[in-house]
MIFILO-19441 format. One record per atom (N, C-alpha, C): residue in three letters; x, y, z. Coordinates in steps of 0.05 Angstrom, whole numbers, plus 5000, padded with zeros to 4 digits. Example, Ala and Ser with C-alpha at 12.3 -4.5 7.8 and 13.67 -1.06 7.14 Angstrom:
<nodes>
ALA526448865156ALA524649105156ALA526449345156SER525749555142SER527349795143SER525850015157
</nodes>
This chain:
<nodes>
MET440452915393MET440852985365MET438053015352ASN437353245340ASN434753275327ASN434853175298ASP432453175285ASP432253075258ASP433853245239TYR433953505243TYR435453685225TYR438453615226SER439553575250SER442453515252SER443053235240ILE441253045241ILE441652785229ILE441752815199VAL439952965188VAL439853005159VAL442353155150LEU443153365165LEU445453515158LEU447953345159LYS448253175179LYS450552995181LYS450652805157GLY448352695150GLY448152515127GLY448952655101TYR448152905098TYR448853065075TYR451853115074THR453053205096THR455853265096THR457553005091ASP456652775102ASP458052525097ASP457952455067MET455552485055MET455252435027MET456952615010LEU457052875017LEU458653065003LEU461652995005SER462552915028SER465252835033SER466052595016ARG464252395015ARG464752154998ARG464952234968PHE463152414960PHE463152504932PHE465852644925ARG466752824943ARG469252964938ARG471652764937ARG471652574954ARG473752364953ARG473752214927SER471352154917SER470952014892SER472152174869ILE471552434869ILE472552604848ILE475552624849ASN476652654873ASN479552674877ASN480952414868ARG479752184876ARG480851924868ARG480951894837SER478851994824SER478751984795SER480952154783ARG481352394795ARG483552564785ARG486252434788VAL486652314811VAL489252174816VAL489551944797ARG487451784793ARG487651564774ARG488451654746LYS487351874737LYS487951974711LYS490752104709SER491752204731SER494352334731SER496752154734VAL496251904742VAL498451714746VAL499351594720THR501951624714THR503051504690THR504151234697ARG503151024683ARG503950754689ARG505950654668GLU507850494678GLU509850374660GLU509850074665LEU510149924643LEU510049634644LEU512849524651GLY512949324668GLY515449194676GLY514948894681ASP517048764691ASP516748474695ASP518048394721ASN518248134726ASN519348024750ASN522348094754ALA523748124732ALA526648194734ALA526848474748MET525048654741MET525148924754MET524448894784ILE522548724790ILE521848674818ILE524248574834ASN525648374822ASN528048264835ASN530148474841VAL530748644821VAL532748854824VAL531849044847ALA529349124847ALA528349314867ALA528549194895LEU527648944898LEU527748824924LEU530548784935LYS532348704917LYS535148664926LYS536448924936ARG535349154927ARG536449414936ARG535449484964LEU533449344974LEU532349405001LEU534249285022LYS535049445041LYS536649355063LYS535249135079GLY536448905081GLY535248685096GLY534048465078TYR533648525052TYR532448325035TYR534648135025ASN534247885031ASN536147675023ASN534447435014THR534947344990THR533247124979THR533346874996ARG535446835012ARG535546605030ARG533646625053HIS533046865062HIS531346905086HIS528546995079TRP528047065054TRP525447165046TRP524246975026LYS521746905029LYS520246755009LYS518546954994ARG518546924968ARG516947114951ARG514846954936ILE512347034938ILE510146914923ILE509447114901THR509747024876THR509247194853THR506447144843LEU504947354840LEU502147334832LEU501747394802ASP503547554790ASP503247634762ASP505847594747ASN505647594720ASN508047584703ASN508947864695LYS507048044692LYS507648324684LYS506648504707TYR508048724710TYR507448914731TYR507249194720TRP505549354732TRP505249634724TRP506249804747PHE508149984741PHE509550144760PHE508950444755CYS509550604774CYS509550894770CYS511851014787SER512151274785SER514351404800SER513451434830LYS515351484847LYS514751524875LYS513051774879ASP513551984863ASP511952234865ASP509052174858HIS508552024836HIS505851954829HIS504551774850PHE506051594861PHE504951414881PHE504251564906GLN505751774913GLN505051934936GLN502352064934LYS501552134909LYS498852244905LYS496752034912ILE497251794905ILE495451574912ILE495251544942VAL497451554956VAL497551544985VAL495951774997ASP496352014986ASP495052254997ASP492052234996TYR490952104975TYR488052084972TYR486951824984ASN488651654992ASN487751405005ASN486551455032THR484451325039THR483151375065THR483251125084LEU484750925076LEU484850675092LEU485950735120ASN487850925122ASN489050985148ASN486951095168GLU484551165158GLU482451265176GLU480851035188LYS481250795178LYS479750565188LYS480850495216LYS479050405233LYS479750345260LYS481050065262TYR483250035276TYR484549785280TYR482849615299ALA482549355293ALA481149175311ALA482648905311LEU483748845334LEU485448605338LEU484048355327ASP485348205311ASP484347955299ASP481847985282GLN481048225277GLN478748275261GLN479448445236PHE480748675242PHE481948845221PHE484548955232ASP486548785230ASP489148855241ASP491248885218CYS493748875225CYS495848945206CYS495748795179ASP495148535180ASP495048385154ASP492648475138ASN490448545150ASN488048645136ASN488648915123PHE490049095138PHE490749355127PHE492549315102ALA494549135104ALA496349095082ALA494948975057PHE493248775062PHE491648665040PHE489848875027ALA488549025044ALA486649225034ALA488049445018PHE490449535027PHE491849735013PHE492749634985LYS493849394985LYS494649274959LYS492249254940SER489949174951SER487549144934SER486549404925GLN486449604942GLN485449874934GLN487049994912VAL489749974914VAL491450094893VAL490949954867ALA490649694867ALA490049544842ALA487349624831MET485349624848MET482649684840MET482249964830ASN483350164845ASN482850444839ASN484750564819HIS487150444816HIS489250574800HIS490550384779ASN489550144777ASN490649954757ASN493649914759LEU494649904784LEU497449854789LEU497649594806ASN499549424799ASN500049184815ASN502849184826ASN503849424833ASN506549454843ASN506749454873VAL504549394887VAL504449384916VAL504449094925GLY506249034943GLY506348764954GLY505748764984MET505048534994MET504548505022MET506948375035VAL508048495056VAL510248395071VAL509248265096ILE509848015100ILE509347875125ILE512047845138ASP512648025156ASP515348035169ASP515347855194ASN516347615190ASN516547425213ASN518447525234SER520547665227SER522447765246SER521347995263GLY519348135252GLY518148355267GLY515348295278GLY514248075269GLY511547995277GLY509448195268HIS509748295243HIS507948505234HIS507548465204ALA505448585193ALA504948585164ALA504648875155TYR505748935131TYR505649195119TYR506049165089ASN506649375075ASN506949355046ASN509649435036VAL510349335012VAL512649424997VAL511549524971VAL512749744961VAL511949874936VAL514349884918ILE513949784893ILE516149784873ILE515550024854PHE517650174848PHE517350414831PHE518650364803ASN518050544785ASN518950514757ASN521950544754ASP523350654774ASP526250684773ASP527650434785MET526150224789MET527149964800MET528150004829SER526750174844SER527250204872SER524750104887ALA525050054912ALA522849954929ALA522850104955SER520550144967SER520250264993SER518150105009LEU518550105035LEU516649975053LEU514550185061PHE512050095064PHE509850285070PHE508050165092GLU507350335111GLU505550255133GLU502750365126PRO500850195118PRO498250295110PRO496450385133GLN497150325157GLN495550415180GLN495950705186THR498350815178THR499051085184THR499751255159ASP499851125136ASP500651255111ASP503551355113GLN505251205126GLN508051285130GLN509951105114TRP511951225102TRP514151075090TRP516050995112ILE516850745112ILE518550645134ILE521250535124THR523150525141THR525850435135THR526250155147PRO527249965131PRO527749705143PRO529549725168GLY528549615190GLY530049615215GLY529549865232GLN527750045224GLN527350285240GLN526150225268SER524850005270SER523849915296SER523549605295LYS522949485317LYS522749195318LYS520549095299MET518249245297MET516149165279MET516949145250TYR518949305243TYR519849315215TYR522749205213SER523248985227SER525848865227SER526748795199PHE524948695182PHE525448625154PHE527848445151LYS527948235167LYS530148035164LYS529247775151ASN526747695156ASN525747455143ASN522747445143GLY521647315123GLY518747295121GLY517947235093THR515547325086THR514447275059THR513447535047ILE513947565021ILE512947785006ILE511047684984ILE508647774985ILE506647694964ILE506347934945LEU507147884920LEU507048104901LEU506247994874
</nodes>
């Protein structure tokens, strides 16, 4: 690699980061947030197949929650780059992806509607997202995919802990 190609690569990387920053800003401004509470969270979680208050422990972090529609949240997912991060066992694995996604949504979009799911029945960690229509969906931050409870052993969603 010569000096010119190193400079060119640095420039293209910087330009790419700048474009992502602009797009993130546009998404942040376009997301309509609505205020809700723990009662809405309870309704949304109870609608998820497999969620049962006897088998799931829920750790509540806030008293008030900010929600958006699933369409608006999909824009956040589309501009999120966490799925490009390399998986590293016991260093940056499923729980780190789930924590990071929850944190990035809060930090970049002022939404606290993303929870971390520690699925003891599946031996995996991922996210749950609560929407303004009092529905909830499971989300895999490593692949940016919406998942269905029970679609595979990793997403058994029978018992565990939800941090929201």
